[in-house]
C-alpha positions as CSV (number, residue, x, y, z in Angstrom):
1,M,5.8,11.0,-2.5
2,C,8.2,9.3,-0.2
3,D,8.8,11.1,3.2
4,N,5.8,13.4,3.2
5,R,4.1,12.4,6.4
6,I,1.0,12.2,4.6
7,G,-0.5,9.7,7.4
8,H,-3.8,7.9,7.2
9,V,-5.9,10.7,5.9
10,G,-3.6,11.4,3.0
11,A,-3.5,7.8,2.3
12,Q,-7.2,7.5,2.1
13,A,-7.4,10.2,-0.4
14,I,-4.5,8.5,-2.4
15,A,-6.5,5.2,-2.1
16,H,-9.7,6.9,-3.6
17,A,-7.5,8.3,-6.5
18,L,-6.1,4.7,-7.2
19,T,-9.6,3.4,-7.8
20,K,-10.0,5.6,-10.7
21,N,-6.4,5.5,-11.7
22,Q,-6.0,5.0,-15.5
23,T,-2.3,5.8,-16.0
24,L,-0.1,5.7,-12.7
25,E,2.3,2.6,-12.7
26,R,4.6,3.4,-9.8
27,L,3.8,4.8,-6.4
28,N,6.5,5.4,-3.7
29,L,4.9,6.0,-0.2
30,R,7.8,5.0,1.8
31,L,8.1,6.8,5.3
32,N,4.7,8.4,5.3
33,R,3.2,7.3,8.6
34,L,0.3,5.8,6.9
35,G,-0.5,3.3,9.9
36,D,-2.9,0.5,9.5
37,D,-5.9,2.8,8.6
38,G,-4.2,4.2,5.6
39,G,-2.2,1.2,4.7
40,Q,-5.5,-0.7,4.5
41,A,-7.2,1.9,2.3
42,I,-4.3,1.7,-0.3
43,C,-4.7,-2.3,0.0
44,K,-8.4,-2.1,-0.6
45,A,-8.0,0.1,-3.6
46,L,-5.5,-2.5,-5.2
47,T,-8.8,-4.8,-5.7
48,V,-10.1,-2.4,-8.4
49,N,-6.7,-0.8,-9.7
50,T,-5.6,-2.1,-13.0
51,K,-2.8,0.0,-13.7
52,L,-0.4,0.2,-10.7
53,K,2.8,-2.2,-11.1
54,W,5.1,-0.9,-8.5
55,L,4.2,0.0,-4.9
56,N,6.5,0.8,-2.2
57,M,4.8,1.3,1.3
58,A,8.1,0.6,3.5
59,A,8.4,1.9,6.9
60,N,4.9,2.9,7.4
61,Q,4.1,1.5,10.8
62,L,2.0,-1.3,9.1
63,S,1.1,-4.4,11.2
64,E,-0.7,-7.7,10.9
65,P,-4.4,-6.6,10.1
66,T,-2.9,-4.6,7.0
67,A,-1.2,-7.7,5.9
68,A,-4.6,-9.6,6.1
69,V,-6.3,-6.9,4.0
70,L,-3.4,-6.9,1.4
71,A,-3.5,-10.6,1.2
72,Q,-7.3,-10.3,0.1
73,A,-6.4,-7.6,-2.3
74,L,-3.6,-9.5,-3.9
75,A,-5.9,-12.5,-4.5
76,V,-7.7,-10.3,-6.9
77,N,-5.1,-7.9,-8.2
78,R,-3.3,-9.3,-11.3
79,T,-1.4,-6.0,-12.2
80,L,0.9,-5.3,-9.2
81,Q,4.5,-6.7,-10.0
82,S,6.4,-5.3,-7.1
83,L,5.7,-4.4,-3.5
84,D,8.0,-3.3,-0.8
85,L,6.7,-3.6,2.7
86,S,10.2,-3.5,4.5
87,G,10.5,-1.8,7.8
88,N,6.9,-2.5,8.9
89,R,5.7,-4.8,11.8
90,L,4.4,-7.6,9.5
91,G,6.0,-10.6,11.3
92,S,9.3,-11.9,11.8
93,D,10.7,-11.1,8.3
94,G,9.5,-7.5,8.2
95,G,7.2,-7.9,5.2
96,K,9.7,-9.1,2.9
97,Q,7.7,-11.9,1.8
């Protein structure tokens, strides 16, 4: 789903689907203009998703508020193994950590 301009509304629909996901293990949302609203919706879905192992949200206009929601989600999520947040405004390292 890379580079499809789904925006925050599309991200919210994907987030809803992720809460019910039983099979999807990889999701590439790079370059989709998610913004903080969309990014936070995806991050919140990670608190209940138990299948997703790989997620790319690079270059989606995400900033510090999304990083805070992500940190809370990752405190609960034990499934996600790989996360790419490069190209966002998440601090001096661009979200690489």
